[in-house]
C-alpha positions as CSV (number, residue, x, y, z in Angstrom):
1,M,30.3,-43.4,-26.9
2,K,29.3,-40.3,-29.3
3,Y,26.7,-41.9,-30.9
4,A,25.1,-43.3,-27.1
5,L,25.1,-39.7,-26.0
6,V,23.6,-38.6,-29.2
7,L,20.8,-41.5,-28.6
8,I,20.1,-40.9,-25.3
9,C,19.6,-37.1,-26.0
10,A,16.9,-38.0,-28.5
11,L,15.6,-40.6,-26.2
12,V,14.9,-37.9,-23.5
13,A,13.7,-35.2,-25.8
14,G,11.0,-37.2,-27.4
15,C,10.1,-37.6,-23.5
16,D,6.4,-36.0,-22.4
17,V,8.0,-34.9,-18.7
18,V,10.8,-33.2,-21.0
19,R,8.4,-31.7,-23.3
20,S,5.7,-30.6,-20.8
21,T,8.5,-29.1,-18.5
22,T,9.9,-26.8,-21.4
23,D,6.8,-26.2,-23.0
24,R,6.2,-24.5,-19.3
25,V,9.5,-23.1,-19.3
26,F,10.2,-21.5,-23.2
27,G,6.4,-21.0,-23.4
28,G,5.0,-23.7,-25.6
29,A,2.1,-23.6,-28.3
30,D,-0.3,-25.3,-25.3
31,T,0.3,-22.6,-22.8
32,Q,-0.1,-19.7,-25.3
33,P,-3.7,-18.4,-26.0
34,E,-4.4,-18.3,-29.5
35,A,-3.8,-14.9,-31.5
36,K,-7.0,-13.3,-33.1
37,P,-6.0,-11.0,-36.0
38,V,-6.6,-7.6,-36.3
39,A,-7.1,-5.3,-38.9
40,V,-5.1,-2.1,-38.9
41,A,-5.5,0.6,-41.5
42,P,-2.1,0.8,-43.3
43,D,-1.7,4.5,-42.9
44,I,-2.5,4.0,-38.9
45,A,1.0,4.0,-37.0
46,E,0.6,1.5,-33.8
47,Q,-0.9,3.1,-30.9
48,P,0.7,2.3,-27.8
49,P,-1.4,0.1,-25.3
50,A,-4.2,1.6,-23.7
51,P,-4.3,1.2,-19.7
52,V,-5.7,-1.6,-18.0
53,A,-9.1,0.2,-17.1
54,A,-10.0,4.0,-16.7
55,G,-11.5,3.6,-13.1
56,V,-11.3,5.8,-10.4
57,G,-8.7,5.0,-8.0
58,W,-8.0,6.5,-4.3
59,R,-5.5,9.4,-2.8
60,G,-3.3,8.5,-0.4
61,A,-1.9,4.9,0.2
62,K,-4.0,1.4,1.5
63,T,-2.0,-1.0,3.6
64,T,-2.8,-4.6,3.0
65,I,-0.4,-7.9,3.8
66,A,0.6,-9.6,0.7
67,G,1.7,-13.8,0.2
68,L,2.8,-15.2,-2.8
69,G,-0.2,-15.6,-5.4
70,D,-0.1,-18.2,-8.0
71,P,3.2,-18.8,-9.8
72,N,1.8,-19.9,-13.1
73,T,0.3,-17.2,-13.7
74,P,2.6,-14.6,-15.7
75,G,2.8,-10.6,-15.5
76,R,3.0,-8.5,-12.5
77,W,0.0,-8.3,-10.7
78,L,-1.9,-7.9,-7.1
79,Q,-4.8,-9.4,-6.1
80,T,-6.4,-7.3,-3.7
81,P,-9.8,-6.3,-2.2
82,L,-8.6,-3.2,-2.2
83,V,-10.6,-2.7,-5.5
84,D,-13.7,-3.5,-7.7
85,T,-12.0,-3.7,-11.1
86,E,-8.7,-4.1,-12.7
87,I,-6.8,-0.7,-12.8
88,N,-2.8,-0.1,-13.0
89,G,-1.4,1.0,-9.6
90,R,2.2,1.0,-7.4
91,V,2.9,-0.7,-4.9
92,V,5.5,0.1,-1.7
93,V,7.4,-2.0,0.8
94,P,7.4,0.6,3.3
95,R,10.1,-1.5,5.5
96,T,12.7,-0.8,2.6
97,G,11.2,1.4,0.5
98,A,11.1,-1.0,-2.9
99,Q,8.7,-0.2,-5.2
100,A,7.0,-1.8,-8.3
101,Y,4.3,-0.7,-11.1
102,L,1.6,-3.5,-11.5
103,T,-2.2,-3.9,-12.3
104,L,-4.2,-4.5,-9.2
105,V,-7.1,-7.4,-9.9
106,P,-10.0,-7.4,-7.7
107,A,-9.8,-10.3,-5.4
108,P,-13.3,-11.5,-3.1
109,G,-13.2,-11.0,0.5
110,P,-13.3,-7.6,2.4
111,E,-11.2,-4.5,2.3
112,G,-9.1,-5.5,4.7
113,G,-8.5,-9.3,3.8
114,G,-4.9,-10.1,2.4
115,S,-3.6,-9.7,-0.9
116,R,-2.0,-12.1,-3.4
117,L,1.5,-11.0,-5.3
118,S,2.7,-12.6,-8.6
119,L,6.2,-14.0,-8.2
120,E,7.8,-11.5,-10.9
121,A,6.5,-8.7,-8.6
122,M,7.6,-10.3,-5.4
123,R,10.6,-10.4,-7.7
124,A,10.4,-6.9,-8.4
125,L,9.8,-5.7,-4.6
126,L,12.7,-8.0,-3.4
127,V,10.9,-9.3,-1.0
128,P,11.0,-13.6,0.3
129,F,8.7,-15.9,-1.9
130,D,7.8,-17.8,1.4
131,E,7.0,-14.7,3.9
132,L,4.0,-12.4,4.5
133,V,4.6,-8.9,3.5
134,E,2.8,-5.4,4.6
135,L,2.4,-3.0,1.3
136,D,1.3,0.4,0.6
137,V,-0.7,0.2,-2.3
138,Y,-1.2,3.4,-4.5
139,S,-3.9,3.4,-7.6
140,D,-2.3,4.9,-10.2
């Protein structure tokens, strides 16, 4: 019985469906872009990452309605027509007061058009995945 269990596990581990699923879940080699070598001077300490963009934002809040974006795209982001370039920002759910810092990514459409939130951003804001949510968007 032990040998049969080990044999079944070995056969299933070789299955393409299982392998492709585990690659997506655990970040296999096919899903990660190739890393490019970066030359670093030996006497310079590592610097913190630079902000996404030094674009000029706005004062106060802008309101948008957002739904779930592409769940396969990692990170905390909000695709919105409120911005023209990628910048860092903060979103607040006025109904609950929950907030999250994320990357504001430009999306086509009029400024009053809808937006799309990443899965990770929706989790951080504690909003349901299957509903539209009203957001106050701040550029930081």
